[in-house]
C-alpha positions in Angstrom: 73.5 137.0 123.8 71.2 138.9 123.2 70.9 140.9 119.8 68.0 143.8 118.9 67.1 144.3 115.1 64.2 146.3 113.5 64.5 144.0 110.6 62.6 140.5 110.0 66.1 139.0 110.3 69.2 138.8 112.4 72.7 137.5 111.7 74.2 136.1 114.9 78.1 136.3 115.1 80.7 135.1 117.3 79.8 131.3 118.1 81.2 128.3 118.5 81.9 126.0 115.4 79.2 122.6 115.5 77.7 123.9 118.4 73.7 123.9 119.4 72.3 127.2 119.5 68.7 127.3 120.8 67.3 130.7 119.3 64.1 132.4 120.6 62.6 135.3 118.7 60.8 137.8 120.9 58.6 141.2 119.1 58.9 144.2 121.2 56.7 146.8 121.4 57.3 150.5 120.6 58.3 151.3 124.3 61.3 148.2 123.4 59.8 146.9 126.8 56.6 145.2 126.3 57.1 141.8 124.5 55.5 139.3 123.1 55.4 135.2 123.4 58.5 133.9 121.7 59.0 131.8 119.5 61.9 129.4 119.8 63.7 127.0 117.6 67.2 124.8 117.7 70.1 124.9 115.3 73.8 124.0 114.6 76.6 125.8 113.6 78.6 124.6 110.7 81.4 122.9 112.3 85.3 124.1 110.8 87.1 122.2 108.5 89.5 119.5 109.8 93.2 120.3 109.4 96.8 118.5 108.2 94.9 115.8 106.5 97.7 112.7 105.9 98.4 109.6 104.7 99.7 107.8 107.3 99.7 104.0 105.8 99.5 102.4 102.3 99.1 99.1 101.7 97.6 97.0 98.3 93.8 96.8 99.6 93.8 100.0 102.3 94.6 103.7 103.3 94.9 104.8 106.4 94.0 108.6 107.0 95.0 111.3 109.8 93.6 114.5 110.7 93.5 117.4 113.3 90.2 117.9 114.6 88.4 121.0 113.8 87.8 124.0 116.0 84.7 124.0 118.2 82.3 120.9 118.6 82.3 117.8 116.4 79.8 114.8 116.9 81.9 112.9 114.4 83.6 112.9 110.8 82.3 111.0 107.5 85.0 110.1 104.9 83.8 110.5 101.3 86.1 107.7 98.9 85.4 107.9 95.0 87.7 106.0 92.5 87.5 102.5 91.7 85.4 101.7 95.0 83.1 103.9 96.2 82.6 104.4 99.9 81.4 106.5 103.1 83.3 106.1 106.7 82.1 107.6 109.5 84.0 107.7 112.6 84.2 109.6 115.7 87.9 109.8 115.9 90.7 111.9 114.1 91.7 108.9 112.1 90.1 106.2 109.5 91.4 103.1 107.7 89.7 102.4 104.6 89.7 98.8 103.1 88.6 96.9 100.4 90.3 99.1 97.7 91.6 97.8 94.4 95.6 97.5 94.0 96.9 100.2 92.5 94.3 102.4 92.0 93.6 106.2 92.8 91.3 107.0 95.3 90.0 111.1 96.5 89.1 111.3 100.0 87.1 114.2 101.6 87.0 114.3 105.2 84.1 116.6 106.4 83.4 117.3 110.2 79.8 116.8 111.2 77.7 118.5 114.1 76.2 116.5 117.0 73.4 116.4 115.1 75.0 114.4 112.3 73.4 116.5 109.3 74.9 120.0 109.7 78.4 119.2 107.5 81.7 121.6 107.3 83.0 121.8 104.4 85.2 119.2 102.9 89.3 118.5 103.0 90.3 116.6 99.9 93.3 114.5 99.2 94.3 111.7 96.6 96.3 108.9 97.2 97.2 105.7 95.5 97.1 102.2 97.0 100.3 100.3 96.6 100.4 98.0 93.4 100.1 94.1 93.9 103.2 91.9 93.3 103.8 91.0 89.8 104.2 87.2 89.3 105.4 84.4 86.7 109.0 86.2 86.5 111.1 84.6 84.1 114.4 84.9 82.5 113.9 84.5 78.3 116.6 84.7 75.9 119.8 86.3 77.2 123.4 87.2 75.2 126.7 88.4 76.3 125.3 91.7 77.1 121.8 91.8 77.7 118.8 89.9 79.9 115.1 89.5 78.4 112.5 89.1 81.4 109.0 88.4 80.9 106.1 88.5 84.0 102.7 88.5 84.4 100.7 91.8 85.6 99.7 91.7 89.6 96.3 91.7 90.3 93.9 95.2 90.3 95.7 98.0 88.4 99.8 98.7 87.4 100.4 102.0 85.4 103.9 100.9 84.6 106.9 98.6 86.1 110.5 99.5 87.3 113.7 96.9 86.6 116.4 97.4 89.2 119.5 95.9 87.9 122.3 95.3 90.4 126.2 93.5 89.7 128.6 94.7 87.5 126.4 97.6 86.1 123.6 99.0 88.1 120.8 100.6 86.4 116.7 101.4 86.7 115.0 101.1 83.8 110.8 101.9 83.2 108.3 99.9 81.0 104.7 99.8 80.4 104.8 96.3 79.0 105.3 92.9 81.2 108.6 92.5 79.9 111.9 94.1 79.2 115.0 94.0 77.8 118.1 94.6 80.1 120.8 95.8 77.8 125.0 97.1 78.3 125.6 94.2 80.5 129.2 92.7 80.7 129.5 89.4 79.9 129.6 86.2 82.1 128.5 88.6 84.8 126.2 87.8 87.6 123.4 90.2 87.9 120.2 90.1 90.8 117.1 92.0 88.7 113.8 93.0 90.9 110.5 93.7 89.4 108.0 95.5 91.0 105.0 97.6 89.6 104.0 101.5 89.8 100.9 102.8 90.1 99.8 106.0 88.0 101.8 108.7 90.4 105.3 106.7 89.5 105.8 106.6 92.9 103.7 104.4 94.7 105.2 101.3 94.0 104.7 97.3 95.0 106.9 94.9 96.2 109.8 93.5 94.1 110.0 90.1 92.8 113.9 89.2 92.3 115.5 86.8 89.7 119.1 86.3 89.7 120.8 85.3 86.6 124.2 85.5 84.4 124.6 86.8 80.9 126.6 84.6 78.6 130.0 84.7 78.9 132.0 85.6 75.5 133.7 83.5 73.2 137.1 82.2 73.2 139.7 83.5 70.8 142.7 82.4 69.3 142.3 79.1 69.8 145.1 76.6 68.4 146.5 72.9 69.0 150.0 73.7 71.2 151.4 70.2 71.3 150.3 66.7 69.9 151.5 63.6 71.1 150.0 60.0 70.6 147.4 60.1 73.5 147.5 64.0 73.9 146.5 66.9 72.6 146.9 70.3 74.2 145.0 73.4 73.4 145.6 77.2 74.4 143.2 80.1 73.5 143.1 84.0 74.6 140.2 84.6 77.2 137.1 86.4 76.3 136.3 89.8 77.0 134.0 90.2 80.4 133.9 87.3 83.4 134.7 83.6 82.9 135.0 81.4 85.8 136.3 78.6 84.1 136.3 76.7 80.7 134.7 73.5 79.2 136.2 71.4 76.6 134.8 69.2 74.6 136.1 66.1 73.2 134.3 63.6 70.4 136.3 61.5 68.4 137.2 57.9 68.8 137.4 58.6 72.7 134.4 61.0 73.7 135.3 63.1 77.1 135.1 66.4 78.3 137.6 68.6 80.4 137.1 71.6 82.9 139.5 74.6 83.5 140.0 77.3 85.4 142.9 78.7 83.1 143.1 79.4 79.1 144.8 76.1 78.3 144.0 72.5 78.4 146.1 68.6 78.0 143.4 66.7 76.5 144.9 62.5 77.8 143.7 59.3 77.7 143.1 59.5 73.5 143.5 56.9 70.8 146.7 57.3 68.9 146.7 58.0 65.0 142.9 59.3 65.9 140.7 62.4 64.7 139.5 64.5 67.3 137.1 67.5 67.3 137.6 69.8 70.2 135.4 72.2 71.2 136.4 75.2 73.8 133.5 77.1 75.6 133.4 79.7 78.6 131.1 79.3 81.6 129.9 81.7 83.9 129.8 81.3 87.7 126.9 79.3 87.8 128.9 76.5 85.9 125.6 76.5 83.7 125.7 79.2 81.4 127.8 79.0 78.3 129.2 81.0 76.1 129.3 80.0 71.9 132.1 77.6 71.6 134.8 77.8 69.5 136.0 74.7 67.3 139.7 72.9 66.5 140.3 69.9 64.6 143.2 67.5 65.3 144.4 64.1 64.9 146.8 62.5 67.7 150.0 61.3 66.3 150.7 57.9 65.1 153.9 57.1 66.8 154.7 57.1 70.5 
């Protein structure tokens, strides 16, 4: 195009973004025909902004971006990264994979189009994102009772704003904590629960991979324990089941003869005892792992002196 002006400046419009133009300025005499020698300069128009900037993949140490190329001509793109790690990445493609980042940290990412002189910049488009937190470690079950489970763990490397504990079993619940421990309450005695613990980034949405542990709540205590029959070498017991779930019962016998009896019923016959001897009998409920046990209820009885 040619533009004529009586002023010492000109505004050239309708150009293509990010493109190189050679501009020659020539002075005209008053006849508008006689020309002086031209003076030339070369310049690039400013590139247009990129469109549709999105995060397409997040890991603990990387963020991947994509965008729609700018209108006009583009030489390359520069991605400015600020946060726990600061860097600049240049790419000729409409995507970038930013590596070497800190887990669970927030980053502000600016994408700017560059003209082919690699100097003339378009306006930045900005997006913010968190890297995925790392996994927690050393997940342990602490003190548990009939309706609660205590958990503790070591924080992950990098950053974690909070933690989510996901509980599945007879009761299903989620809880969030800012500490590296949690007490899950409102559970059913003697029941199995699977607990997932995962770290959350500062947006409370970006989460790390879960670490899982399975455990049982402590069974309840039997009630109404009584001796239903006594013989010279045996004692019969019965009791009422506790609330919640019970897989079996253990009867612990101490006295002249020591033995343990396990039963799935709420009664037991302890045999092989010594005639006319005193025995202490403890009954306790067992969970499904046959390890987690409720508190014992104790009763004392003598075997008969007579056959």
